[in-house]
Residue frames as qw, qx, qy, qz and C-alpha x, y, z in Angstrom:
[[0.565, 0.420, 0.025, 0.710, 65.80, 84.49, 71.98],
 [0.367, -0.618, -0.262, 0.643, 67.23, 87.44, 74.01],
 [0.363, 0.737, 0.336, 0.460, 66.21, 90.82, 72.38],
 [0.377, -0.873, -0.113, 0.288, 67.77, 92.95, 74.93],
 [0.599, -0.383, 0.342, 0.614, 70.83, 93.15, 72.90],
 [0.463, 0.635, 0.476, 0.395, 69.20, 94.63, 69.87],
 [0.292, -0.381, -0.092, 0.872, 70.87, 98.12, 69.49],
 [0.263, 0.819, 0.490, -0.141, 68.23, 100.60, 68.35],
 [0.025, -0.850, 0.220, 0.478, 70.95, 103.23, 67.51],
 [0.244, -0.289, 0.747, 0.547, 72.55, 101.08, 64.81],
 [0.617, 0.597, 0.124, -0.498, 71.10, 101.41, 61.28],
 [0.749, 0.119, 0.553, 0.346, 71.70, 99.86, 57.84],
 [0.157, 0.788, -0.216, -0.555, 73.35, 102.06, 55.21],
 [0.766, 0.297, 0.465, 0.329, 73.67, 101.20, 51.48],
 [0.015, 0.746, -0.318, -0.585, 76.03, 103.13, 49.29],
 [0.826, 0.479, 0.279, -0.101, 74.97, 101.98, 45.80],
 [0.433, 0.856, -0.284, 0.007, 77.94, 103.66, 44.13],
 [0.232, -0.622, 0.742, -0.096, 80.51, 101.71, 46.14],
 [0.893, 0.028, 0.428, -0.137, 79.04, 98.18, 45.05],
 [0.066, 0.591, -0.694, -0.406, 81.58, 96.25, 42.96],
 [0.833, 0.204, -0.250, -0.448, 79.46, 93.38, 42.15],
 [0.132, 0.422, -0.887, 0.136, 81.67, 90.74, 44.01],
 [0.742, -0.255, -0.424, -0.453, 78.61, 89.02, 45.51],
 [0.322, 0.158, -0.787, 0.502, 80.23, 88.34, 48.77],
 [0.445, -0.074, 0.388, -0.804, 77.04, 89.65, 50.49],
 [0.813, 0.061, -0.263, -0.516, 74.98, 87.05, 48.64],
 [0.644, 0.194, -0.724, 0.154, 77.35, 84.25, 49.60],
 [0.041, 0.142, -0.700, 0.698, 77.40, 85.26, 53.19],
 [0.626, -0.009, 0.134, -0.768, 73.58, 85.54, 53.31],
 [0.828, 0.102, -0.458, -0.308, 73.22, 82.07, 51.82],
 [0.408, 0.227, -0.801, 0.374, 75.42, 80.62, 54.60],
 [0.349, -0.209, 0.486, -0.774, 72.86, 81.57, 57.16],
 [0.054, -0.128, -0.990, -0.007, 71.11, 78.38, 58.14],
 [0.258, 0.455, 0.574, -0.630, 67.73, 80.36, 58.78],
 [0.418, 0.531, -0.204, -0.709, 67.40, 81.18, 55.12],
 [0.900, 0.221, 0.362, -0.096, 67.48, 77.45, 54.01],
 [0.601, -0.191, 0.465, 0.622, 70.85, 78.31, 52.22],
 [0.363, 0.689, 0.471, 0.416, 69.18, 80.83, 50.00],
 [0.307, 0.022, -0.058, 0.950, 70.44, 84.40, 49.58],
 [0.017, 0.805, 0.572, -0.155, 68.01, 87.04, 50.73],
 [0.057, -0.783, 0.158, 0.599, 70.19, 89.90, 49.31],
 [0.762, 0.438, 0.424, 0.217, 70.63, 90.37, 45.63],
 [0.215, -0.511, 0.350, 0.755, 73.32, 92.11, 43.42],
 [0.597, 0.619, 0.510, -0.026, 71.92, 93.36, 40.23],
 [0.456, 0.075, 0.370, 0.806, 73.34, 94.83, 37.03],
 [0.142, 0.566, 0.118, -0.803, 72.27, 98.46, 36.26],
 [0.674, 0.637, -0.024, -0.373, 72.42, 98.01, 32.56],
 [0.745, -0.288, 0.542, 0.260, 74.58, 95.03, 31.69],
 [0.692, 0.621, 0.289, 0.226, 74.57, 95.79, 27.97],
 [0.372, 0.811, -0.065, 0.446, 76.50, 98.96, 28.42],
 [0.110, -0.716, 0.508, -0.466, 78.23, 98.82, 32.03],
 [0.589, -0.004, -0.782, 0.203, 79.47, 96.57, 34.60],
 [0.239, -0.305, 0.386, -0.837, 77.88, 98.79, 37.42],
 [0.439, -0.343, -0.830, -0.016, 75.97, 96.81, 40.00],
 [0.358, -0.501, 0.224, -0.756, 73.63, 97.70, 42.78],
 [0.199, -0.068, -0.935, 0.286, 72.87, 95.63, 45.91],
 [0.479, -0.361, -0.361, -0.713, 69.27, 94.97, 46.94],
 [0.203, -0.078, -0.854, 0.473, 68.17, 94.52, 50.40],
 [0.234, -0.725, -0.638, -0.112, 64.84, 94.72, 52.13],
 [0.097, 0.507, -0.105, 0.850, 64.29, 98.41, 53.02],
 [0.321, -0.374, -0.732, 0.470, 62.18, 97.53, 56.13],
 [0.120, -0.495, -0.291, -0.810, 59.40, 100.14, 55.42],
 [0.173, -0.117, 0.478, -0.853, 57.67, 102.04, 58.21],
 [0.677, 0.261, 0.354, -0.590, 54.35, 100.94, 56.75],
 [0.185, -0.263, 0.864, 0.387, 55.24, 97.75, 54.76],
 [0.668, 0.256, -0.164, -0.679, 52.92, 97.29, 51.85],
 [0.411, 0.191, -0.887, -0.087, 54.12, 93.67, 51.54],
 [0.033, -0.176, -0.865, 0.468, 52.47, 92.96, 54.97],
 [0.384, 0.313, 0.308, -0.812, 49.50, 95.09, 54.30],
 [0.619, 0.305, -0.384, -0.614, 48.60, 93.12, 51.09],
 [0.202, 0.179, -0.962, 0.028, 49.18, 89.66, 52.51],
 [0.656, -0.295, -0.230, -0.656, 45.84, 87.96, 52.84],
 [0.824, -0.224, -0.511, 0.099, 47.18, 85.26, 55.15],
 [0.387, -0.874, 0.185, -0.230, 48.73, 87.78, 57.69],
 [0.940, 0.020, -0.105, 0.323, 52.13, 85.95, 57.08],
 [0.520, 0.352, -0.173, 0.759, 54.36, 88.95, 57.20],
 [0.441, -0.835, -0.315, 0.098, 54.96, 91.01, 60.33],
 [0.291, 0.661, -0.255, 0.643, 56.91, 93.96, 61.54],
 [0.626, -0.429, -0.553, 0.344, 58.26, 93.91, 64.99],
 [0.292, -0.916, -0.167, 0.217, 58.84, 96.72, 67.73],
 [0.491, -0.508, 0.287, 0.646, 62.31, 97.27, 66.30],
 [0.383, 0.693, -0.160, -0.589, 61.03, 98.05, 62.80],
 [0.099, -0.242, 0.903, 0.340, 62.27, 94.74, 61.21],
 [0.744, 0.273, -0.041, -0.609, 59.91, 93.42, 58.64],
 [0.513, -0.290, 0.808, 0.006, 60.15, 89.68, 58.73],
 [0.275, 0.109, -0.801, -0.520, 59.97, 87.15, 55.97],
 [0.708, -0.210, -0.293, -0.607, 56.73, 85.26, 55.55],
 [0.544, -0.286, 0.684, -0.393, 55.82, 82.82, 58.33],
 [0.190, 0.188, -0.910, -0.317, 56.16, 79.41, 56.74],
 [0.096, 0.287, 0.931, -0.206, 53.02, 78.16, 58.47],
 [0.284, 0.665, 0.392, -0.568, 50.91, 81.03, 57.27],
 [0.112, 0.515, -0.445, -0.724, 52.34, 81.84, 53.72],
 [0.750, 0.340, 0.539, -0.178, 50.10, 80.63, 50.92],
 [0.514, -0.101, 0.589, 0.615, 52.52, 81.55, 48.13],
 [0.357, 0.793, 0.477, -0.128, 50.22, 84.06, 46.53],
 [0.579, 0.171, 0.201, 0.772, 52.91, 86.51, 45.51],
 [0.031, -0.946, -0.289, -0.143, 50.85, 89.70, 46.41],
 [0.502, -0.787, 0.079, 0.349, 53.86, 90.85, 48.39],
 [0.630, -0.025, 0.482, 0.609, 56.18, 90.26, 45.44],
 [0.272, 0.624, 0.485, 0.549, 54.03, 92.44, 43.21],
 [0.198, -0.933, -0.283, -0.102, 53.25, 95.14, 45.66],
 [0.618, -0.521, 0.038, 0.588, 56.81, 95.98, 47.07],
 [0.321, 0.938, -0.040, -0.123, 57.93, 99.32, 45.48],
 [0.155, -0.761, 0.605, 0.175, 61.49, 98.21, 45.89],
 [0.816, 0.348, -0.407, -0.216, 61.08, 94.74, 44.20],
 [0.147, -0.598, 0.721, -0.318, 62.47, 92.96, 47.27],
 [0.698, -0.116, 0.621, -0.338, 60.44, 89.99, 48.21],
 [0.382, 0.306, -0.756, -0.435, 61.04, 86.91, 46.01],
 [0.901, -0.085, 0.143, -0.401, 58.87, 83.86, 45.80],
 [0.114, -0.434, 0.888, 0.097, 61.03, 80.82, 46.20],
 [0.728, 0.109, -0.369, -0.567, 59.11, 78.38, 43.87],
 [0.540, 0.158, -0.821, 0.099, 60.88, 75.31, 45.28],
 [0.092, -0.191, -0.770, 0.602, 59.34, 76.13, 48.79],
 [0.142, -0.665, -0.532, -0.505, 56.20, 77.94, 47.44],
 [0.498, -0.683, -0.358, 0.396, 57.15, 80.62, 49.92],
 [0.240, 0.893, -0.048, 0.378, 57.94, 84.21, 49.84],
 [0.755, -0.340, -0.127, 0.546, 61.48, 84.93, 51.30],
 [0.234, 0.873, -0.010, 0.428, 63.27, 88.22, 51.87],
 [0.410, 0.302, -0.500, 0.701, 66.06, 89.90, 53.96],
 [0.556, -0.703, -0.440, -0.054, 65.38, 90.11, 57.68],
 [0.028, 0.872, -0.325, 0.365, 68.23, 92.13, 58.41],
 [0.543, 0.167, -0.755, 0.327, 69.97, 89.00, 59.90],
 [0.545, -0.614, 0.017, -0.571, 67.45, 89.25, 62.75],
 [0.930, -0.243, -0.241, 0.135, 69.07, 86.15, 64.31],
 [0.623, 0.157, -0.169, 0.747, 72.28, 88.15, 64.61],
 [0.007, 0.492, -0.013, 0.871, 71.08, 91.72, 65.09],
 [0.659, -0.587, -0.263, -0.389, 68.66, 90.74, 67.81],
 [0.850, -0.420, -0.114, 0.297, 71.74, 89.58, 69.89],
 [0.294, -0.877, 0.181, 0.334, 73.93, 92.52, 69.14],
 [0.573, -0.129, 0.571, 0.574, 75.85, 91.30, 66.09],
 [0.269, 0.505, -0.225, -0.789, 75.83, 92.84, 62.60],
 [0.853, 0.416, 0.166, -0.266, 74.18, 91.47, 59.49],
 [0.795, -0.081, 0.475, 0.367, 76.25, 88.97, 57.67],
 [0.611, 0.632, 0.283, 0.385, 76.38, 91.00, 54.44],
 [0.010, -0.968, 0.116, -0.221, 77.56, 94.07, 56.05],
 [0.682, -0.625, 0.358, 0.128, 80.36, 92.15, 57.84],
 [0.741, -0.020, 0.534, 0.406, 81.83, 90.89, 54.55],
 [0.492, 0.826, 0.245, 0.124, 81.33, 93.64, 52.04],
 [0.714, -0.158, 0.082, 0.677, 84.90, 94.68, 50.95],
 [0.236, 0.477, 0.236, 0.813, 83.94, 98.13, 49.31],
 [0.034, -0.262, -0.500, 0.825, 81.83, 99.47, 52.17],
 [0.266, -0.238, -0.530, -0.769, 78.75, 99.45, 50.03],
 [0.679, -0.511, -0.491, -0.195, 76.87, 97.80, 53.04],
 [0.175, 0.330, -0.556, 0.742, 77.39, 99.33, 56.43],
 [0.595, -0.599, -0.516, -0.143, 75.69, 98.62, 59.79],
 [0.467, -0.066, -0.366, 0.802, 76.33, 101.14, 62.47],
 [0.067, -0.723, -0.461, 0.510, 75.36, 104.48, 63.81],
 [0.285, 0.922, 0.238, 0.111, 74.50, 107.71, 62.11],
 [0.238, -0.907, 0.292, 0.185, 77.65, 109.26, 63.66],
 [0.627, -0.320, 0.608, 0.366, 79.90, 106.56, 62.39],
 [0.590, 0.555, 0.518, 0.274, 78.51, 106.84, 58.82],
 [0.128, 0.991, 0.021, 0.021, 78.86, 110.65, 58.91],
 [0.370, -0.768, 0.438, 0.286, 82.46, 110.30, 59.87],
 [0.616, 0.005, 0.680, 0.397, 83.19, 107.62, 57.18],
 [0.315, 0.491, 0.613, 0.532, 81.26, 109.51, 54.42],
 [0.129, -0.509, -0.322, 0.787, 81.30, 113.29, 55.29],
 [0.126, 0.248, -0.364, -0.889, 80.15, 114.20, 51.83],
 [0.346, -0.223, -0.819, -0.401, 77.17, 112.04, 51.82],
 [0.465, -0.213, 0.316, -0.799, 73.80, 112.07, 53.57],
 [0.080, 0.150, 0.984, -0.049, 71.73, 108.94, 54.72],
 [0.448, 0.022, -0.172, -0.877, 68.29, 109.12, 53.13],
 [0.094, 0.180, 0.977, -0.068, 65.39, 106.82, 54.07],
 [0.406, 0.577, 0.391, -0.591, 62.57, 108.76, 52.45],
 [0.196, 0.038, 0.776, 0.598, 61.53, 107.62, 48.92],
 [0.477, 0.458, 0.224, -0.716, 58.87, 109.17, 46.74],
 [0.233, 0.090, 0.875, 0.414, 57.11, 107.05, 44.22],
 [0.080, -0.493, -0.532, -0.683, 54.81, 109.41, 42.36],
 [0.445, -0.651, -0.020, -0.615, 52.13, 110.45, 45.04],
 [0.877, -0.420, -0.231, 0.030, 53.31, 107.74, 47.53],
 [0.066, 0.763, -0.527, 0.369, 56.02, 108.57, 50.17],
 [0.930, -0.176, -0.311, 0.084, 57.74, 105.47, 51.74],
 [0.206, -0.798, 0.473, -0.311, 59.84, 105.98, 54.81],
 [0.890, 0.125, -0.427, 0.094, 62.28, 103.01, 55.63],
 [0.712, -0.680, 0.143, 0.098, 64.50, 101.81, 58.31],
 [0.748, 0.059, 0.309, 0.585, 67.30, 101.28, 55.68],
 [0.049, 0.872, -0.059, -0.483, 69.18, 104.30, 54.54],
 [0.748, 0.491, 0.231, 0.381, 70.56, 104.98, 51.08],
 [0.373, -0.525, 0.079, 0.761, 73.65, 107.22, 50.88],
 [0.393, 0.806, 0.380, 0.229, 72.94, 110.19, 48.77],
 [0.415, 0.498, -0.073, 0.758, 74.84, 113.60, 48.04],
 [0.285, -0.254, -0.549, 0.743, 75.24, 115.70, 51.03],
 [0.208, 0.168, 0.159, -0.950, 72.24, 117.60, 51.97],
 [0.373, -0.153, -0.779, -0.480, 69.75, 115.17, 50.20],
 [0.422, -0.150, 0.534, -0.718, 66.52, 114.70, 52.01],
 [0.787, 0.275, 0.450, -0.320, 64.54, 112.19, 49.75],
 [0.216, -0.209, 0.795, 0.527, 64.95, 109.99, 46.72],
 [0.621, 0.444, 0.092, -0.640, 62.48, 110.58, 43.95],
 [0.346, -0.044, 0.879, 0.325, 61.91, 107.35, 41.81],
 [0.472, 0.406, -0.220, -0.751, 60.39, 107.78, 38.43]]
């Protein structure tokens, strides 16, 4: 595969408030033949009993991925571009350590395969200069793949944040969440 077309200046941006729950991202992701026709992105309801608000869940591609750190089979890897890859099918033992350890709740164990699967930021596409499938089909702009200058022009009252605080733990990620202008981190209780 030719990796020279991976654009290190493009990033993934998620604007949770723009998600309309259409699930176009899930369908586009499932069309990818490298996923075995399974969606690696998930649309979740915030509180279905009281609202129709949804959020989209992608892998955050952590700088220090705890999913890879707790894998006893060394099946999860992070490459030089910061992409945390899904479990290597030849190494994954289906233990679900990664599923339990991820602070974002991203990896899912696909029971039918006895394998962990998660978003790889469409590495088959981004490594050759294309955008992730989910970002190309999102009608509301909740998912965007491009440069920080582009997102700033599109969302001048928002700031991309990729620092998350979980109690005493600080997690930095490759994926950005759009927050109110001037935000520097997202504290998760």
